[in-house]
C-alpha positions as CSV (number, residue, x, y, z in Angstrom):
1,M,-32.3,-24.6,33.7
2,K,-32.9,-21.4,35.8
3,A,-33.1,-23.5,39.0
4,K,-30.0,-25.4,38.1
5,R,-28.1,-22.1,37.4
6,Y,-29.2,-20.8,40.8
7,I,-28.0,-23.9,42.6
8,T,-24.6,-23.6,40.9
9,Y,-24.6,-19.9,41.9
10,L,-25.3,-20.7,45.5
11,T,-22.7,-23.4,45.5
12,A,-20.1,-21.1,44.1
13,I,-20.9,-18.6,46.8
14,T,-20.6,-21.2,49.5
15,L,-17.3,-22.5,48.2
16,T,-15.8,-19.1,47.9
17,V,-17.3,-17.7,51.1
18,S,-13.9,-17.3,52.7
19,A,-13.1,-14.6,50.2
20,S,-16.5,-13.1,49.5
21,S,-17.8,-12.7,53.0
22,C,-14.7,-11.1,54.5
23,K,-15.1,-7.4,55.2
24,K,-12.6,-4.7,54.7
25,G,-9.9,-4.9,57.2
26,F,-9.5,-8.6,57.3
27,E,-6.9,-8.7,54.5
28,K,-4.0,-9.0,56.9
29,L,-5.7,-11.7,58.9
30,A,-6.2,-13.6,55.6
31,V,-2.5,-13.8,54.8
32,N,-1.4,-17.4,55.3
33,P,1.8,-17.3,57.5
34,N,2.7,-20.9,56.6
35,T,2.2,-20.6,52.8
36,S,-0.4,-23.4,52.9
37,D,-2.5,-23.9,49.8
38,H,-5.7,-23.4,51.8
39,A,-6.8,-20.9,54.5
40,L,-5.8,-21.8,58.0
41,P,-8.2,-21.5,61.0
42,Q,-6.6,-18.3,62.2
43,A,-7.5,-16.6,58.9
44,L,-11.1,-17.8,58.9
45,L,-12.4,-17.6,62.4
46,A,-12.5,-13.8,62.9
47,P,-14.3,-13.0,59.6
48,A,-16.9,-15.8,60.3
49,I,-17.7,-14.6,63.8
50,T,-17.9,-11.0,62.7
51,N,-20.2,-11.7,59.8
52,I,-22.5,-13.9,62.0
53,V,-22.8,-11.3,64.7
54,S,-23.4,-8.5,62.2
55,A,-26.2,-10.5,60.5
56,N,-27.7,-11.3,64.0
57,M,-27.7,-7.6,65.0
58,N,-29.3,-6.6,61.7
59,R,-32.2,-9.0,62.1
60,S,-32.5,-8.4,65.8
61,Q,-33.1,-4.7,64.9
62,R,-35.5,-5.6,62.1
63,I,-37.4,-8.7,63.3
64,Q,-36.9,-9.3,67.0
65,N,-37.3,-5.7,68.2
66,E,-40.6,-5.5,66.3
67,L,-42.0,-8.8,67.4
68,M,-41.0,-8.3,71.0
69,Q,-42.2,-4.7,71.3
70,V,-38.8,-3.1,71.8
71,T,-39.6,-0.9,68.8
72,V,-42.6,-0.1,66.6
73,N,-41.8,0.8,62.9
74,M,-45.0,2.8,62.6
75,G,-47.2,2.8,59.5
76,D,-50.0,1.0,57.9
77,V,-48.4,-0.5,54.8
78,E,-48.2,-4.3,54.3
79,G,-45.4,-6.2,55.9
80,K,-45.3,-4.5,59.3
81,I,-43.6,-7.0,61.6
82,F,-44.9,-5.4,64.8
83,R,-48.4,-6.5,63.6
84,Y,-47.1,-10.1,63.1
85,E,-47.1,-9.8,59.3
86,I,-43.9,-11.4,58.2
87,R,-43.3,-11.7,54.5
88,R,-41.5,-14.8,53.2
89,S,-38.7,-12.5,51.8
90,E,-37.7,-11.8,55.4
91,S,-36.6,-15.4,55.7
92,E,-33.7,-15.5,53.3
93,Y,-31.2,-13.1,54.9
94,L,-30.4,-15.1,58.0
95,Y,-30.8,-18.5,56.4
96,R,-28.3,-17.6,53.7
97,N,-25.8,-15.8,56.0
98,W,-25.8,-18.6,58.6
99,Y,-25.2,-21.3,56.1
100,L,-22.5,-19.3,54.3
101,Q,-20.6,-18.8,57.6
102,L,-21.0,-22.5,58.6
103,T,-18.7,-23.3,55.6
104,N,-16.0,-21.1,57.2
105,I,-16.6,-22.6,60.6
106,N,-16.3,-26.1,59.2
107,D,-12.9,-25.1,57.7
108,V,-11.8,-23.8,61.0
109,Y,-12.5,-27.2,62.5
110,N,-10.8,-29.1,59.7
111,G,-7.8,-26.8,60.0
112,G,-7.7,-27.5,63.7
113,V,-7.7,-31.2,63.0
114,E,-4.9,-30.9,60.4
115,T,-2.7,-28.8,62.7
116,A,-3.6,-30.9,65.8
117,N,-4.9,-27.8,67.5
118,N,-7.5,-28.7,70.1
119,T,-8.5,-25.1,70.7
120,Y,-9.5,-24.3,67.1
121,Q,-11.4,-27.5,67.0
122,G,-13.2,-26.7,70.2
123,I,-14.0,-23.1,69.2
124,A,-15.3,-24.3,65.8
125,L,-17.6,-26.9,67.5
126,I,-19.0,-24.2,69.8
127,C,-19.6,-21.8,66.9
128,R,-21.2,-24.5,64.9
129,S,-23.5,-25.4,67.7
130,W,-24.4,-21.8,68.2
131,V,-25.2,-21.2,64.5
132,F,-27.2,-24.4,64.0
133,S,-29.2,-23.7,67.2
134,L,-30.1,-20.3,65.6
135,L,-31.1,-22.0,62.4
136,T,-33.3,-24.7,63.9
137,D,-34.8,-22.4,66.5
138,T,-35.8,-19.9,63.7
139,Y,-37.0,-22.4,61.0
140,G,-37.4,-25.8,62.7
141,D,-36.2,-28.8,60.7
142,V,-33.2,-27.7,58.6
143,P,-30.4,-29.4,56.7
144,Y,-27.7,-30.5,59.2
145,F,-25.9,-33.7,58.3
146,E,-25.8,-33.0,54.5
147,A,-25.4,-29.2,54.9
148,N,-22.4,-27.3,53.5
149,K,-21.1,-30.2,51.4
150,G,-21.0,-28.5,48.0
151,K,-17.4,-29.6,47.7
152,E,-18.6,-33.2,47.8
153,G,-21.2,-32.6,45.2
154,E,-24.2,-32.4,47.6
155,Y,-26.3,-29.5,46.4
156,T,-29.7,-30.6,47.6
157,P,-29.3,-31.5,51.3
158,A,-32.0,-33.4,53.2
159,F,-33.6,-31.7,56.2
160,D,-33.1,-33.2,59.6
161,K,-35.5,-33.2,62.5
162,Q,-35.0,-30.6,65.2
163,Q,-34.9,-33.3,67.9
164,V,-32.0,-35.0,66.1
165,I,-30.2,-31.7,65.5
166,Y,-30.3,-30.9,69.2
167,T,-29.0,-34.3,70.1
168,E,-26.0,-33.7,67.8
169,L,-25.5,-30.2,69.2
170,F,-25.2,-31.6,72.7
171,K,-22.7,-34.1,71.5
172,Q,-20.6,-31.4,69.9
173,L,-20.7,-29.2,73.0
174,E,-19.5,-32.2,75.1
175,L,-16.7,-32.8,72.7
176,A,-15.8,-29.1,72.7
177,N,-15.6,-29.1,76.5
178,T,-13.2,-32.1,76.3
179,L,-11.0,-30.6,73.6
180,L,-10.7,-27.3,75.4
181,K,-9.6,-28.9,78.7
182,T,-6.2,-29.4,77.0
183,G,-6.5,-26.4,74.7
184,T,-3.9,-23.7,74.7
185,N,-4.4,-20.1,73.8
186,V,-4.3,-19.3,70.1
187,A,-3.5,-16.1,68.1
188,S,-5.4,-13.2,69.7
189,S,-5.9,-11.6,66.2
190,S,-8.0,-14.7,65.1
191,D,-10.6,-14.3,67.9
192,P,-12.6,-11.1,68.2
193,I,-14.5,-12.4,71.3
194,Y,-11.9,-13.8,73.7
195,G,-8.6,-12.9,72.1
196,G,-7.7,-16.6,71.7
197,D,-8.3,-17.5,75.4
198,A,-9.1,-21.2,75.3
199,A,-10.4,-21.3,78.9
200,K,-13.0,-18.6,78.3
201,W,-14.2,-20.3,75.1
202,R,-14.7,-23.5,77.2
203,K,-16.8,-21.5,79.7
204,F,-18.9,-20.0,76.9
205,G,-19.4,-23.4,75.3
206,N,-20.8,-24.8,78.5
207,S,-22.9,-21.7,79.1
208,L,-24.4,-22.1,75.6
209,Y,-25.0,-25.8,76.5
210,L,-27.1,-24.6,79.5
211,R,-29.1,-22.2,77.2
212,L,-29.9,-25.0,74.8
213,L,-30.7,-27.5,77.5
214,L,-33.2,-25.0,78.9
215,R,-34.6,-24.4,75.4
216,V,-35.7,-28.1,75.1
217,S,-36.3,-28.8,78.7
218,A,-40.1,-29.2,78.2
219,K,-39.4,-32.4,76.2
220,A,-38.9,-35.1,78.8
221,E,-36.9,-37.3,76.4
222,T,-34.0,-34.9,76.5
223,N,-33.4,-35.3,80.3
224,A,-32.4,-31.7,80.2
225,A,-33.1,-31.1,83.9
226,A,-30.8,-34.0,85.0
227,K,-28.0,-32.7,82.7
228,I,-28.3,-29.2,84.1
229,K,-28.0,-30.6,87.6
230,E,-24.9,-32.5,86.7
231,M,-23.3,-29.4,85.2
232,I,-24.1,-27.2,88.2
233,D,-24.4,-29.4,91.3
234,T,-22.9,-32.8,90.7
235,N,-19.9,-32.2,88.5
236,P,-19.3,-28.4,88.1
237,A,-15.5,-28.8,87.9
238,N,-16.0,-30.5,84.6
239,Y,-18.3,-27.9,83.2
240,P,-16.9,-24.4,84.0
241,I,-19.3,-21.6,82.9
242,I,-19.2,-17.9,82.4
243,A,-18.5,-16.5,85.9
244,N,-18.6,-12.7,85.6
245,N,-19.3,-9.9,83.2
246,S,-15.7,-9.9,81.9
247,E,-16.2,-13.4,80.6
248,S,-19.3,-12.7,78.6
249,A,-19.2,-13.7,75.0
250,I,-19.4,-10.3,73.3
251,L,-17.8,-9.0,70.1
252,K,-17.1,-5.5,71.3
253,W,-17.0,-3.3,68.3
254,S,-13.8,-1.2,68.5
255,G,-14.7,1.1,65.7
256,T,-11.6,0.2,63.8
257,A,-11.9,-1.9,60.7
258,P,-12.8,-4.8,60.6
259,Y,-14.5,-4.4,63.9
260,V,-17.0,-1.7,63.0
261,S,-20.6,-2.1,64.1
262,P,-23.0,-2.9,61.2
263,F,-25.1,0.1,62.3
264,A,-22.2,2.6,62.2
265,T,-22.9,3.5,58.6
266,W,-26.6,3.9,58.9
267,R,-28.1,7.3,58.6
268,P,-29.3,8.6,61.9
269,A,-32.8,9.2,60.4
270,D,-33.0,5.5,59.5
271,W,-31.9,4.5,62.9
272,Y,-34.5,6.4,64.9
273,T,-37.4,5.9,62.5
274,P,-38.7,3.0,64.6
275,K,-40.1,4.3,67.8
276,L,-39.6,2.6,71.1
277,G,-42.5,0.4,72.3
278,S,-44.6,1.2,75.4
279,F,-43.8,-2.2,76.9
280,F,-40.1,-1.7,76.6
281,V,-40.1,1.8,78.0
282,D,-42.8,1.5,80.6
283,N,-41.2,-1.4,82.4
284,L,-37.9,0.5,82.5
285,N,-39.6,3.6,83.8
286,E,-41.6,1.7,86.5
287,M,-38.4,-0.1,87.7
288,S,-36.4,3.1,87.7
289,D,-33.9,1.2,85.6
290,P,-30.8,3.3,84.8
291,R,-30.4,1.5,81.4
292,I,-33.1,3.6,79.9
293,G,-30.7,6.5,79.8
294,R,-28.2,4.4,77.8
295,W,-30.9,3.2,75.4
296,A,-33.6,5.8,74.9
297,T,-34.1,9.4,73.9
298,Q,-36.4,11.6,75.8
299,Y,-39.5,13.1,74.3
300,Q,-40.7,16.4,75.8
301,G,-38.6,15.8,78.9
302,E,-39.6,12.2,79.5
303,Y,-39.3,8.6,78.2
304,G,-42.3,7.4,76.4
305,G,-43.3,4.6,74.1
306,V,-45.7,3.7,71.3
307,P,-48.3,0.9,72.0
308,S,-47.5,-2.0,69.7
309,G,-50.3,-3.4,67.6
310,Y,-52.3,-0.3,67.4
311,L,-55.2,-0.1,65.0
312,P,-54.4,0.8,61.4
313,G,-55.3,4.4,60.7
314,Q,-55.1,5.3,64.3
315,P,-51.3,6.1,64.9
316,P,-50.4,7.1,68.4
317,E,-48.1,10.0,69.0
318,A,-44.5,9.1,68.2
319,R,-42.3,9.5,71.2
320,S,-38.9,8.0,72.3
321,T,-36.4,6.3,70.0
322,L,-33.2,4.4,70.4
323,L,-30.2,6.7,71.0
324,T,-28.0,7.1,68.0
325,S,-25.0,6.4,70.2
326,L,-26.1,2.7,70.0
327,Q,-25.1,2.7,66.4
328,V,-21.5,2.3,67.5
329,E,-22.2,0.7,70.9
330,P,-19.6,-2.1,71.5
331,L,-22.0,-4.1,73.7
332,L,-24.6,-4.6,70.9
333,G,-22.3,-7.4,69.7
334,N,-23.6,-9.6,72.5
335,V,-23.6,-13.3,71.9
336,M,-24.2,-14.5,75.5
337,N,-23.6,-12.5,78.7
338,Y,-23.1,-13.4,82.3
339,A,-26.6,-12.0,83.3
340,E,-28.3,-14.5,80.9
341,V,-26.4,-17.4,82.5
342,Q,-27.4,-16.4,86.0
343,L,-31.1,-16.0,84.9
344,I,-30.9,-19.5,83.3
345,L,-29.8,-20.9,86.6
346,A,-32.5,-18.9,88.4
347,E,-35.1,-20.6,86.3
348,A,-33.5,-24.0,86.9
349,A,-33.5,-23.4,90.6
350,A,-37.1,-22.2,90.6
351,K,-38.1,-25.4,89.0
352,G,-36.2,-27.5,91.6
353,W,-33.6,-28.8,89.2
354,I,-30.6,-27.4,91.1
355,A,-29.9,-26.8,94.8
356,S,-30.9,-23.2,95.3
357,S,-34.1,-21.2,95.8
358,G,-33.2,-19.2,92.8
359,R,-33.0,-15.8,94.6
360,G,-29.2,-15.6,94.5
361,Y,-29.0,-16.4,90.8
362,Y,-31.8,-14.1,90.0
363,E,-30.4,-11.1,91.9
364,S,-27.0,-11.7,90.4
365,G,-28.5,-11.7,86.9
366,V,-30.4,-8.5,87.6
367,S,-27.5,-6.7,89.0
368,N,-24.9,-7.8,86.4
369,A,-27.3,-7.0,83.5
370,I,-27.1,-3.4,84.7
371,T,-23.4,-3.2,85.6
372,L,-22.4,-4.7,82.3
373,W,-23.5,-1.3,80.8
374,G,-21.1,0.5,83.2
375,L,-24.0,1.6,85.4
376,T,-24.6,1.3,89.1
377,V,-27.5,-0.7,90.5
378,P,-29.8,1.9,92.2
379,S,-30.0,1.7,96.0
380,G,-32.9,-0.6,97.0
381,Y,-33.4,-1.7,93.4
382,L,-33.7,-5.4,94.3
383,S,-36.5,-4.6,96.7
384,Y,-38.6,-2.6,94.2
385,Q,-42.1,-4.2,93.8
386,M,-41.5,-5.1,90.1
387,V,-38.0,-6.5,90.8
388,K,-38.0,-8.2,94.2
389,W,-37.9,-11.9,94.5
390,D,-40.1,-13.7,96.9
391,D,-39.6,-17.4,97.6
392,N,-43.4,-17.7,98.2
393,Y,-44.2,-16.6,94.7
394,T,-45.8,-19.2,92.4
395,L,-43.6,-20.6,89.7
396,D,-45.4,-18.5,87.1
397,Q,-44.8,-15.4,89.1
398,K,-41.1,-16.3,89.4
399,M,-41.0,-17.0,85.6
400,E,-42.4,-13.6,84.9
401,L,-39.8,-11.9,87.2
402,I,-36.9,-13.9,85.6
403,H,-38.0,-13.4,82.0
404,R,-38.8,-9.7,82.4
405,Q,-35.2,-9.2,83.4
406,K,-34.0,-11.6,80.8
407,Y,-35.8,-9.6,78.1
408,Y,-33.6,-6.7,78.9
409,A,-30.4,-8.8,79.3
410,L,-31.0,-10.1,75.8
411,F,-31.2,-6.6,74.3
412,F,-30.1,-6.9,70.6
413,T,-29.0,-10.5,71.1
414,D,-29.9,-12.2,67.8
415,L,-33.5,-13.6,68.2
416,E,-33.1,-14.8,71.7
417,Q,-35.9,-12.7,73.2
418,W,-38.3,-14.2,70.7
419,F,-37.1,-17.7,71.2
420,E,-37.5,-17.4,75.0
421,Y,-41.0,-15.9,74.6
422,R,-42.0,-18.8,72.3
423,R,-40.7,-21.2,74.9
424,T,-42.2,-19.7,78.0
425,G,-44.9,-17.1,77.2
426,H,-42.9,-14.6,79.4
427,P,-42.7,-11.8,79.8
428,I,-46.4,-11.2,79.2
429,L,-46.7,-8.9,76.3
430,P,-49.8,-6.7,75.8
431,K,-51.8,-7.6,72.6
432,G,-52.9,-4.5,70.6
433,P,-56.2,-4.5,68.7
434,G,-54.5,-4.0,65.4
435,L,-52.5,-7.3,65.3
436,D,-52.7,-9.6,62.3
437,N,-52.4,-13.4,62.4
438,N,-55.3,-13.6,64.9
439,G,-53.1,-12.0,67.5
440,M,-50.7,-15.0,67.6
441,I,-47.0,-14.2,67.6
442,P,-45.2,-16.1,64.9
443,A,-43.8,-19.5,66.0
444,R,-41.1,-19.6,63.3
445,L,-40.0,-18.1,60.1
446,A,-41.0,-19.7,56.8
447,Y,-38.3,-21.3,54.7
448,P,-36.8,-19.0,52.0
449,T,-38.6,-19.1,48.7
450,Y,-35.4,-20.2,46.8
451,V,-35.3,-23.4,49.0
452,Q,-38.6,-24.4,47.5
453,S,-37.3,-24.1,43.9
454,T,-33.8,-25.4,44.3
455,N,-34.3,-28.2,46.8
456,T,-37.9,-29.1,46.1
457,Q,-38.0,-32.8,47.0
458,N,-36.3,-32.3,50.4
459,Y,-38.3,-29.2,51.1
460,N,-41.6,-31.0,50.5
461,A,-40.4,-33.9,52.7
462,A,-39.6,-31.4,55.5
463,V,-43.0,-29.7,55.2
464,A,-44.8,-33.1,55.3
465,A,-42.9,-34.0,58.5
466,Q,-43.0,-30.7,60.3
467,G,-46.2,-29.1,59.1
468,T,-47.3,-26.3,56.9
469,D,-44.5,-23.9,55.9
470,D,-45.9,-20.8,57.6
471,I,-45.3,-18.7,60.6
472,N,-47.8,-20.6,62.8
473,T,-46.3,-24.2,62.6
474,L,-44.8,-25.0,65.9
475,V,-41.2,-26.4,66.0
476,W,-40.5,-29.6,68.0
477,W,-39.6,-28.0,71.3
478,Q,-42.7,-25.9,71.2
479,K,-45.1,-28.8,70.7
480,P,-46.9,-30.4,73.7
């Protein structure tokens, strides 16, 4: 009976998410101008995107920053993520938030169909692909086809294989690209990323397509390399992509409700409790990268970090922290920026998939990652030893160059740094002597505990198909 009540409770949350998940300030957006008996897409899109980005930032700070040595939340108690100890309770927050917002996104799509609005349909398909990619890249096999169907009485959805999910995501992104060819701009108030600009959403959708193709490119059956070549070399007119920093997909927090950074209300003491990691700081120092001044405090007149994975009982001296100005920084609402797109293409070129040596894309990515922050690329920066591109480098050397820069371009971008490290092993992170889990970085998050008790049969089937439900089971695109 307890499990049944919990299912009913979760279903109620899902069915009422349009009301319960909207934050203060969305009341005016939620007023239906056409007096329809259900919410229209222009009322649902902004709250959904805002809640997704807020949740992503929250766990980027808590999980990704610790795993990827951006920060070190010092201490010796259990559950220290920087030591690769991730409690199962960490799994619920993102799983619950992403599925809740998928209900809103589905309603945006359905509203677009009902009103014959190609733009809202296309935007919804892109957002749906984005969120499901986050779900499957975090957990592996997850409910897809039967997900978010509480209205139809489906409370225990089956889990779908990651390979199948990715195939569907690519179909949806193709459809979104087609729909947005003829899409017209929609209400700017409904879209906190592009202000209703259909053409920019189309570019973001195709850029996301590139990200996801690269993610699964090691699996020959996906033909990812051929598709990337089609998009970039063979038929680029049909696949416009993000072309400059101004077209980056970023929810820029204005500071005015409802667009207030989720970190704005944090106490400064909580914000700077985690110290910056040595890897994060030392690379910026050695590259003389100006972003360090936008991101880090100085300690005794210099920037310094804490070695991640230090031995319990042997804490190093705490040094630099994240600047408190980042608590309200508009750019932390990043979803996908131009620099990432250029670095994706640099990798594709380095692997011979597209017609370029990779240098042009790489240098564009490096430069635009800096200028996005309103900074100037230092004179000679691209020729610095740790930065410069050499066509004679091995592929592994080029991958380290690309992914060291991508690491910083993905600063506070959901869990993308972690996803890319799991895919490539780059940038090479130092392994401290105090790491748990045999020094192996987690390959996924375990499923939330409540899934085991409320959807037992399908949970067991998923575990039997994918592997043990722990942090070391590889997801499909990680497997040989």
